[in-house]
DOKEVO-788221 format. One record per residue (C-alpha): x, y, z. Coordinates in steps of 0.5 Angstrom, whole numbers, plus 500, padded with zeros to 3 digits. Example, Ala and Ser with C-alpha at 12.3 -4.5 7.8 and 13.67 -1.06 7.14 Angstrom:
2
525491516
527498514
// end
This chain:
1144
500500500
503507498
504512503
499517501
494512501
489509506
484504507
477504507
476496508
479494501
478499498
485504496
483512496
489517497
489520504
486526504
480524500
474522503
471515502
463517500
459513506
455509500
462506497
465504504
458501505
458497498
465495498
464488496
461491489
468493488
472487492
475481488
473474492
479469493
475463495
479457500
478452503
483452509
484444509
487444502
491450503
497451507
499445513
503448519
503443523
504437519
498433520
496432513
491438513
490445512
490450518
488457520
496458521
498455515
492460511
495467515
502464513
500465505
496472506
501475504
501470497
493472497
494479498
499480492
494476488
490483488
484480491
480484496
476478500
477472502
471467502
472461507
469454507
465452513
470451518
466448523
466441528
463436522
463430521
466431515
461427509
460433506
466436506
464441512
457443510
454437516
455443521
455440528
456446532
456453528
459457534
467453534
472452530
474444528
480442531
483440525
484447523
486450529
482454535
478460536
485464538
488462531
481464527
482471531
489472530
488469523
482475521
486480524
493479520
487478513
484486516
491488517
492487509
486490507
483483506
475482507
474475510
467472508
464466512
459461510
453461514
449453512
442456515
438450511
440444515
445442520
450434520
445429524
450429529
449436531
446436538
440440535
438434531
441428536
435432542
430432537
430426535
429423542
424429544
417427544
413430538
410437538
415438543
419445542
425441541
422436537
421442532
427444530
427440525
422438519
418430520
413427517
410421519
409419511
414421505
409423501
408431503
412435498
412431492
414437487
420439491
426436486
431431488
439435488
443430489
441425484
446421483
446419492
439420494
432418491
427421496
427427501
425424506
430419511
427415516
430415523
428409527
430414533
425419532
420414528
418418523
421421516
424428517
426433511
433434508
434437501
442434500
444428503
440424508
446425514
443433513
437435516
433441514
431445520
424448521
424455520
417456522
420455529
421462532
427458536
430456530
431463527
432466534
438461534
440463526
440470529
446468535
450465530
450471526
451475532
457471535
461472527
459479526
462480532
468478532
469482525
467478520
465482515
460478510
456471510
455467505
448464505
448457504
442454500
438459501
433458496
430451501
428454508
421453508
416448505
409448503
404443499
403445492
409448491
416447489
419448496
423453492
423461493
417461497
415468500
417466507
424465506
424472503
421475509
425471513
431474509
428481510
429480517
436478517
438484513
435489517
438485523
444486519
444492517
442495524
447492528
453491524
453496519
457495513
457487513
454484507
450477506
451474499
445469497
448462494
440461490
441457484
435460480
434462473
435470473
428472475
427468482
435469483
435477482
429477488
434476493
436482492
429486494
423481494
418486494
417493497
418490505
424491504
432489502
434483503
441479501
446485498
449479494
446474490
451468485
448469478
448461476
446462470
451466466
457461468
454454464
452458459
460462457
462455456
456453452
458460449
465457448
463451444
459455440
463459438
457464439
456469443
448469443
448464450
452470454
447476451
441471451
441471459
444477460
437480457
434476461
437478468
432483471
435490473
437489480
437496485
443500485
446497493
446490489
451485486
451480483
457475484
461472478
465466478
468461473
468455477
468453484
468447490
462444488
460441480
459445475
452445476
448445469
441445473
439451470
439449462
435445458
436438457
439438450
444443452
446439459
447433453
451437448
455440455
457433457
459430451
463437450
466439457
466432460
467426455
469422461
463419464
467420471
467427470
460428471
457428479
449429480
448435474
453437473
461437472
466435477
472439473
478444475
477450470
484448466
482441465
474442462
477446457
483443455
488447459
488451453
491457456
489463451
481460453
482460459
484468459
478469455
474466460
477470466
477477461
469476460
469474468
473480471
469485465
461483466
457486470
459483477
463482483
468476481
470469485
476465484
477459486
483456490
489455485
486456478
491462478
496457476
492452472
491446478
489441474
484435479
483428479
476425477
478418480
476421488
470420490
464426490
467433489
473431492
477431486
477439485
479440492
486438493
492441496
494447493
500447489
506452492
512448491
516442487
517439494
515434497
506435498
507441492
510444499
502444502
505440508
511436511
507430513
508423511
504424503
499418505
497422511
495427507
488428507
487428499
493426494
496431491
496432482
500428479
497427473
503429468
500435466
498438471
504434476
505439481
512439480
512443474
504447475
505450482
506458485
514457486
515456478
509461477
512467481
519467478
517467470
513474468
509470463
506465468
498465467
498467475
502474473
496474468
492473473
495479476
495484471
487483469
485484476
490490476
486493471
480491473
481495480
482500476
477502473
470503476
466501470
467494470
464493478
460499478
457501471
452499466
453494461
450495453
452489447
454493441
450490435
454488429
454482424
459476426
456471432
463469433
464475437
461478444
462486443
460490450
461496453
461497460
460505462
461509469
461517469
465519464
469512462
467507457
470501455
470497450
470490450
472485445
471477445
473473439
469466442
471463435
478458435
479462429
482469427
475474427
475481424
469485426
465491425
463495430
458501431
461506435
459513432
458516438
465515440
467518433
474522433
475517439
482514441
481507443
486505449
489498450
489497457
493491457
498495454
496503454
497503447
492507443
488504437
486508430
481514432
474511431
472515424
479516422
478513416
472516414
468509415
461509419
464501421
470501426
474495425
477490429
482484428
482479434
486473434
483467436
480466443
483473444
480480447
480486447
480492453
479498450
478505453
474510450
475517452
468518452
469525455
473527449
467526446
461529449
467535448
467534442
460533441
458539446
463544441
460551439
459551432
464555427
461561425
457562419
461568415
460570408
466569404
466569397
470563395
469559389
473552387
478555384
478562386
483566390
481570395
479577394
479583399
473582401
473576403
480577407
477583410
472577413
477573415
481578419
476582423
471577425
473569422
481569425
480572431
474566433
479561431
485564434
482564441
479558441
485554439
489557444
494560439
494567442
492566450
487569455
492573457
492577450
485577448
486584445
486582438
485589435
491589432
491583428
492583421
491578415
497580410
498575405
493569403
499566399
495559394
498554396
494548391
490545386
484549381
480544385
482544392
484551395
489551399
492558402
498559407
496566411
501570414
498574420
501579424
499581431
502587435
501586442
500592447
508590450
513586446
515584439
511583433
507576433
507572425
502567425
502562420
496557417
495553413
488553410
483549406
477551402
471544402
466545399
459540399
458533402
466533403
465540408
461536411
465530413
470535415
466538419
464532423
472530422
476536423
471540428
476543433
480545426
474548423
476556422
468557419
464554415
461559408
457560403
460563397
453565394
445565397
443559395
448555393
451549397
455550404
462550405
467550409
475553412
480548416
486549418
490543415
493540408
486537405
486529406
488524401
491529397
498529393
504533395
507535387
503542388
506543394
513541393
513544386
514551390
521549393
523547386
526553384
530558389
526564387
524569391
515571390
513578390
507578394
502584396
505586403
512583402
516577399
517570401
523567399
524560399
531558399
533551397
539548401
541541399
545541393
548535389
543529387
537532390
535536385
527539382
526532380
528528386
525532390
518530387
521523387
522524395
515526397
511528390
508521389
506521396
499523400
501530404
498528411
497534416
499534424
498539428
504539433
505543441
507550441
503552436
506548430
504543424
507538419
505536413
509529411
510528404
513521403
520522406
519530407
518533412
515541412
515543419
510550419
511555425
505558427
507562432
514566431
517572432
522576426
529574426
533569424
530561428
536558432
534551431
533552424
541555424
543550428
540545423
543548418
550549421
550541423
550539415
554535413
558535420
559531426
552527429
547525425
542530424
535531418
538533412
535541410
532541404
529549404
527555408
520559407
522566409
517571409
520579409
514584411
516590408
519593411
521589416
525583418
526577416
521571419
522564417
515561417
517554416
523548414
523544409
527538411
528529411
528525416
533519417
529513417
529511424
527505427
524507434
524513438
528513444
522514449
519508447
525503447
526506454
519504457
518497454
525496457
524499464
517496463
520488462
525490468
519492473
515486471
521481472
523484479
516484481
516475480
522476484
521478491
527477494
530481489
525487490
526488497
533490496
534496491
540497489
544504492
542509486
550512483
552518484
553523479
559527483
564520482
563519475
565526474
571523478
572517475
568517468
572510466
566505463
563500468
560494466
551493466
549491473
545484471
539487471
540492466
539490459
546490455
542494450
539499454
547500457
549501449
544505447
545510453
554510451
552511444
547518447
553520451
558519445
553524441
552529445
559530446
559530438
554535438
557539443
563539441
561541433
557546436
563549439
567550432
568557430
568555423
560554424
560561424
560568427
553566431
557559434
563561437
565559444
565564450
569564456
564563463
566569466
564571474
560575472
555571468
556565473
553570478
547572473
546564473
546563481
540569480
536565475
536559479
535562486
529564483
527558480
528555488
524561491
519560486
518553486
518554494
513560494
508554489
510549495
508554501
501555497
499548494
503544498
498543504
492542499
495535497
495528499
498528506
504525503
506530499
504535503
508532508
514533503
511539500
512543507
520539508
522541502
520548502
522548509
530547506
530553501
535556504
540550505
538550497
540557496
547557501
549550496
547554489
551561492
557557492
557558484
559566484
566563489
568559483
573561477
570556473
575555467
570553462
566555456
559558453
557554446
550554443
546548445
540545444
536548451
531542450
534536450
528530451
528523450
522524446
527528440
531522439
530516434
535511433
535509426
538501427
545503428
545511430
542515434
539522432
536528434
529529430
528537432
533542434
529547435
529548443
524550448
518554444
516557450
522561450
523567446
527566440
534571442
533568449
534561445
540563442
544565448
550561450
550557456
554551458
553544454
552541462
545544461
543540456
545533460
541536466
535536461
536529459
537526465
531530468
527527461
529519463
527520470
520524468
519517462
520513467
517514473
510516469
512509466
510506473
504511475
501509468
502501468
496498469
498492470
503494477
498494483
499500487
502496492
508494488
508501485
512503492
517497492
519499484
519507486
526505488
528501483
526507478
530511480
535506481
535505473
535512472
541513475
544507473
543509465
544517466
550515469
552511463
550516458
554521463
560516462
561516455
560523455
565525459
570520456
568523449
569530451
575528454
579526447
584529444
580530437
576533441
578538445
576546444
583549441
582555444
586554451
579552455
574546455
567545455
566543462
571546468
578543468
577540475
572534476
569537482
567543480
564541474
560535477
557541481
555545475
552540473
549539480
546546479
543545473
539538475
537543481
534549477
531543473
528540479
524546481
522548475
519541475
516543482
513550481
509546475
507540478
504544483
500548479
497541477
501541470
505536467
508531471
503531477
502524477
510523479
510530484
511525490
517522487
519529485
519532491
522525495
527525490
529533491
530532498
534526497
538531492
539536496
541531502
547529496
549536495
550537503
556532502
559535496
563541495
566544489
572545492
// end
């Protein structure tokens, strides 16, 4: 459990976030229940029988599985003729299982782990050895003691009641020679039914309830509850008196023991089972009830490879009260009951799933889950997906999480109740007893042998089924839609595929399941989620946006017995639908026409100001657009598809002029309507060319499916174009093989696609060529383009610059509007590679709990500056990633030394550090510290308890941080300032398979162009890289849906160690490469201080600056908010490390 979380029962929530009373009371709706037979689970005293002490020792395993409640099968004194359901004493513990003290200790330890405990209340019957029955059979007829049970002089009463155990019983009546009368039993003849017509029996049962709930038990499973009363002329099931008794019991429990739960075992058709929640207006009965009819239909659907059985039974299921919940299961301690199916369906199920007659018992199949479906893992996973995503609380049977086998040659249903398989040791690790002493033999069937199928083996293998179940449970617990949401089936034409949506609040999750053994495709009607991007829950990977292809139906393909869980951004869809309709303007635009002066006036005065505000291109602080001027509308398209590059100038009240560049296309008729639906956020306006003419629309972006030849034609020749208010200069930079025809070959035959980028930029992709449009910029040289141009053919691999599109107003300085470049072919983004490798490392760590509890000490960067010699990676770091970060260090050193070459031009000549400059650096970083601490003071107390405490501690150490930083003003650093990237992040790095390269050199778009051109020390780029690696790693940990919150706490120090290890490797390679004679600067100074301690201090200073900037953003709720606790904790650790290191 995380330190910033608290438990309400089995529900984890942030501290400071109040749980609603309703959610606390209905904890069972969010629960995942694990069914345990005490005698089968773990034997602590070596007598061959499981016990409470052994179960208590395995509570950590149960909690690690992710379940939130334990359901215990009967543990009361019993002759053991029905596995404990023949109870001889309701208020004691079976001595084979331990003592009452052992039970209390177990209950306390379970609650400490956030686990609820549900026990059995066998209401309907007792053992014939129970003191009540022994007393009743000897009591005179008509006496109170005699009437504890149901007696008759003849076996001819209640003839319409069915016989449940048809394999062993021929009648519901048995003769008692002592009482000289028949007694009634719905189950085995050694289990006489209690007489609930007798007030004393009800009183006794209320005492039993009070006893166990008084000890702290959280819920009671009411066994065989439909059969409590009998009446002539009925089938003696679901009688009104039964419901009246349950309503009285519910009222008693709610009054005396709030937030407890009653679970009905009612093997009935849906309409009858639903009555156990609220049978009438007199009041509620049970909180939960098993949905027995669903379970066999899951298997029927698999056999038929058809969705109908599942849809049919769920559509027959009545609505239940808001506070109620179904309990769902795949298998349990009983046979797979086939009572709630037709005779024909039962016969088919027998032939498919129990061809061996020994697997059949009563009206069911006595097999565990894995043998039942041939141990096919994909089928077992599919069934669990259905269990976890259909309405209801899932119930898992012990051992099914490791695909345990069974033994159908044992009597009764004992074949599915064999010892839990913990390890390959003797007796499967269940007991140290002589194997012949075990209550039942362990499984030695070759396919399910305990030496191969056991917890220990699967714990050590992240790809095991046990680990898959843990991940699936973690996903279930993250989404209230599964536990509390509505269910709606999605219509489609493929009967082999079941598709439904679970929704709760703003969340909607699409579940698509292939019931066939062959791959299937399905086309779903998801129009209400148009423009949403489905997110696959296991991987977190986005799928193509709904409606993106222009088709009305959304196509998915599924592997054999495959399933997809896709989160639909329902709130995004709603925002799209609720978006303000674009304005209607009067524009004289016809296909093939140009924008005339009147059209430009309408755009300038009405359309563009509205659009720039809607898109946030002009921020809320600068809403005065009276000085907005449309300078140019340059035609860029063909006659039948008008496209313009709009150039606007805006003069804000303060500061320099801002130039805005928009690529705009016009659409008409049906195409305009489609564009309005698919690109609503990018729509400038709707328009009518002439009265009575068809509607048109203007939108930002290159037209869909339009070839790029026209656009590239403008770059084919280097020439100036005289526009109405200035000059457009198109400068082709790349010479050699890529002449005019080559440009067309690179991209002209491709379809151009338009993509809106962050920071008000856009990109048009044309085959291998990319045109980057700077949507908002200033006049003057653009540092990123200068840097890219200077690096062409030198040093590090960078994109190949082909041309620049510049606009020069008259009078005025040139404004760079766009750059045309060719990206090297990239195999992968460095961010994705790091995330994938880290995820694999974390999953492997979770399977090795001993290592997990002993994270390595993080590397200290200061020590690397002192000794940058390469070191081999630890065993837990993949060698491939280690080598990748070695290359990254070498690449960054090559980049910085190349940028320090004076031959690049005057703007790149290195400059020495000065005491005055060092003072200005200190002032800047001091401001970062003060701003961040002010934000901590203001927002910290409003955060969760752990974050608030960390914020207060860090803010209280601001003076310590400033004193440490002030040492910078007392040093004389012999190093250089150079042009650097300025916003170097892993997201910008690509890997070709051989080399790394920076895909973007534009720097921090939040800074002005002049600020980006300022020279700084190269260690700032390295600090930016370190911070991006830290952020990416911690965001992965918080976003992984398959990692439980309680495991995330254990993994956090490993993520810190991962960041330090990988960046330490990068830093080593960087320092070693800079230290090569060929890389040294020729002006008498190096890029870094010559003294290692000073270089380490300078790097630490830049890291501190970055951290405090991130803290200020995070506390305001910006990017990084999900990692704020880790950010604060690591910042405190950084201050501790800084205190141990001085630059002298």
